[in-house]
N, C-alpha and C positions, 0 to 999 in steps of 0.2 A: 663898454670898456675897450680901450685901444690896445691891441696886441702888437708888441714890438718883437723883433727877433730874439732879444734877450729874455723877454717874458716867456716866449714859446720854448726857448732852451731850458729855462728854469723849470717850467712845467714838465717838460720831458724828463729832466733829471729827477724831479720829485716822483714822477710815475715809476721811473726805473728803480729808485730807492725803495719805493713802496713794494714793488714786485720782489726785490731782493729780500726785504724784511719778511715778506710772506712766505718765502721759500725756506723749507727746512735746511738746517745747517749741513746735513749730510748730503743734500743734493748738490751743494756747491763744492764741498771738500771731499778729500778721500776718506774712506770709512775709518772710524776710530774703534779699535778693538781693545777691550780690557781683559787682561789675564790676571785672575785672582787665584793664588795658590795657598797651600797650607804653610807650615812653618819653614821659613827660610833659614832656620838654624839647622835644618836637615839638608845634607848635601844633595839629596835627590832633587829637592825643589830648586836649589841654586842651579843645578845642572839644567833643569827644566827652563828656568828663567833665562839662562845663557843661550839655550837653544832657540828660544822665542826671540830674543834680542838679535841673534845672528840672522834669523830668518827675516826679521823686520828690516835689518840693515840691507840685506840683499834685495828686499822688495819695498824699499822706502817710498817709491812712487805709488805703490798700490794701497798702502794703509798706514795708519798711525797706531803705535802700540803703547798702552799704559799697563805696566806690570807691577804687582805688589803681592805681598804675602804676610801672614800673621807671624808673630814671634813664638807663640806656643801652640803646639799641635791641638790642644783641647780648647783654645780660646775661641769658641764658636761665635760669641757675641761680637768680638772684634772683627771677625770675618763678615758677619752680617752688616756691620757698620761700614766696612770697606766696600761691600757691594753697593750699599746706599750712596756712598761718596762717588763711586764710579758712575752710577746712574745719573747723579747730579751733574756730572761732567759731560753729559749728552753723548754718551757712547752709542755706537750702532750695534755692537755685539759684545757679549760677555762669555769668556771661556773660563770655566771654574772647576777647580779641584776642591770640592766641598769638605770642610772639616767634620761635618756631621751629615749623614745621608738624609735625615728628616728635617732638622732644624733650619736648614738653608732654603727649603722649598718655598715658604711664604715670601721671602724677599726676592726669590727668583721669579715667582708668579707676578710680583709687583713690577719687576723689570720687564717681563714679557708684556704686561698690560700697557706699558709705555712704548711698545713697539720695538723693544730691544731683542735681538736674536740671542738665544742662550745655548751654549754647547757645554756639556758635562765631560770632564776628563778625570783620569786617575781613580777617583772613588765614586762609584755609581750612586746616583740619587735613588731614594726609596720609591719603588714602583707604586705602592699603595698611597704614599703621600702625594705623589704627582697626580695620580688618578683622582684623589680627593679634591685637588685644586683644579682639575680639568685641564691639565697642561701636559704636553709631550716635550721632553728634552732629550735630544740625541746623546748617546754615550759613545765617546771615542776613547777606546782603551783596550787593554788585554783581558784575557780570561784569567782572573786571579786564582781561581780554584785549580785550573789546569796547570798554571805556573807553579803553584805551591806543591802540587802533586809531583811534578818533575823533580823538585828539590827533595821532597820526602822520599821518593823512590830511590834517589841517589844515596840518601842516608841509610835507607833500609838495607842496602847491600852490605853495609858495615855492621849491621845489627843481627841478633839472633831472635827467634821467636821467644816471646816472654820477657824480653828486655823492657826496661822502663824508660820512658822519655817524658819531657814536659814541653808544653807549648806556651811561648810568650806571645800573646796576642797584641795587636795594635789597639787603637781606641775602639772599644767593643760596640759602639753605636754606628760604626762605619761599615759599609757594605764590603769594601775590599779587605778589611780586617777579618770579617766573618768568613768571606770566601777563602782566604788564605788558610785560616784555621781548618775549614772543611777539607781543603786540599791536602793539608798535612795529615788530618785524620783519615782521609781516604787511603793514603799511602801506608800509614801505620797499621790500619785495619787489614789491608791486603798482605802485610808482612807478619801479622799476628804479634805486633809489638804493642805494649800497654802504654796508653797515655794516662799518666797519673794525675795530670791537672792542666787546666788552661787558665792563665792569669794575664791580665792586661799590663803591658809595660808602656802604654800610652804613646807608642812609637818612639820613645826617647831613650837615650843612652843610659842616663842615671836610673830611670825607673826599670829599664830592662835589666840593669845590673842588680837592683834590689830584688826583683822577682826571681832571677836566676839563682842568686845566693840563697834565697828562702827555699826554693825548690830542692836545691842540693842538700840543705840542712835537713829538710823534711824527709828526703829520700836519698840516703847515703849511697844507695846502689844505682842511682840514676845514670843512664848511659848517654843521653843526648838531650840537647835543648834546641827546639825549633823556633826561631824568632821570626815574627811576621814582617820585620824589615831589618835592614843592615844596621841601622842605628842601635836597635835593641840587641842585635847580634854582637856589636862592639861591646856593649855593656855586659853581655853574657860571657864573652871571652875574658874580660877583666875579672869577673866573678869566679870563673873556672880557674884562672891563674892564682887568685887570692886563696882559693880553697886547696891549692896544690894538686889540682886534678887535670892539668894540661895533658892532653893525649888520652885521658881516661873518660872524659865527658866531651862528646863531640858537639859541635855547634854548626847550625846552618842559618842562613838569612835569606833576604829577598830584596832586590833592587840593584845590586852590583855597583855600589857607589865606590869612588876612588879609594876611600880609606879601608875598604875590605880587601883590596887586591893583594897587598903584602901578606895578609892573613890566609888568603887562599893559597898563596905560594908556599908558605911554611906549614900549612896544615892546621893552623889554629881555627880556621873556618873550613868546613868540608865542601860546602856548595852554597850558591845563591842563584837568584833568577834575575836576568836582565830584561827589563820591560822598556828600555830605551827612553829615559826621562826626557832627553833633549827633543826627541821626535814627538812625544805625546802632545806637548803644547802646540807644536807646529801642525800636527794633524787636526787638532781642535780648531786652530786659527784658520787653516785652509778650508775646513768644513764650513765655518762661519762666513768666510769671504765668498765662497762659492754660492752660498744661500743669498748673500747680499747681491752679488752680481746677477743671479738668476731671478731676483725679486721674489724669493720664496718667503712664505709666512712660516712662523714657528711650527705650525701643525703640518707643514709640507716638507719638513726636513727629514733626512733618513733616521730611523729609530736607533741604529747602532752602526758603528764603524769599528771593526775588530783590528787591533794592532798586535804586533808580535811579542811573545815572551819566550825566552830560551834559557836553558840550564847553563850555568857557568861553574866550572870546577877548576882545580889546579891544572888539569890537562887541556882545558879549553883554550883555543887560540884566539 
């Protein structure tokens, strides 16, 4: 066969195309990081998304961000499908605030098996479920129990021993809901205050309102409601007002969302905890990017990265 310059050029081009086709997409392009959150109806997660997008804008040359969240806090199946869709988009890393501490573990295992690095934020995945699947997923977030105790201790200063309070818990299958309830119980036990009940408000305003109203009907002498997040605290405040008990039944929350600030100012909410939503996603993203840059495997990532949580009251600056 006679080789011309054109033939050799074509052969070289085909060889180059073959090499490119054989190269994984992530070797050519900047990393693609997926952020999967819980309900974007919750201001906390909208703030988280805004923080992540601002970070991505400032670091556009370093990575591509794909962010999404479910509509309903309890729609675990929708979040599982969302993760599957992200994996299909050939992402390099997944940063997830799981709607359920156990139910998301199998789809996360499937992502890790495809070589995707996974970082857990906000709500910690269940340790036993991770162990059963033989995977390690770093948790980047605050100590929810300690944060809730800070809020509970602030409330306890306004109560007397023997007073009755109710706890409005988040989604009961989530680790952060359980930890916040434990933190509230720690504070109430230390103050000899009686917790008359713990009921789930599913992290949502309307359900928090229903639980708060029911607790006040069942216990007319109730002195306070401790909500596992600020959305449920908003519902509790409305229930307290409807019952004509504003100022008589104290309310505390957790998250320090914007909607709670005027209520802290006028006393409708006594205290909340700030766990810096905008930073949480960023810390998770940066943990993932560092692992990619250092060519770390999932098993080589840090087990935990603690982030701050602080008490917020009317007098907080």
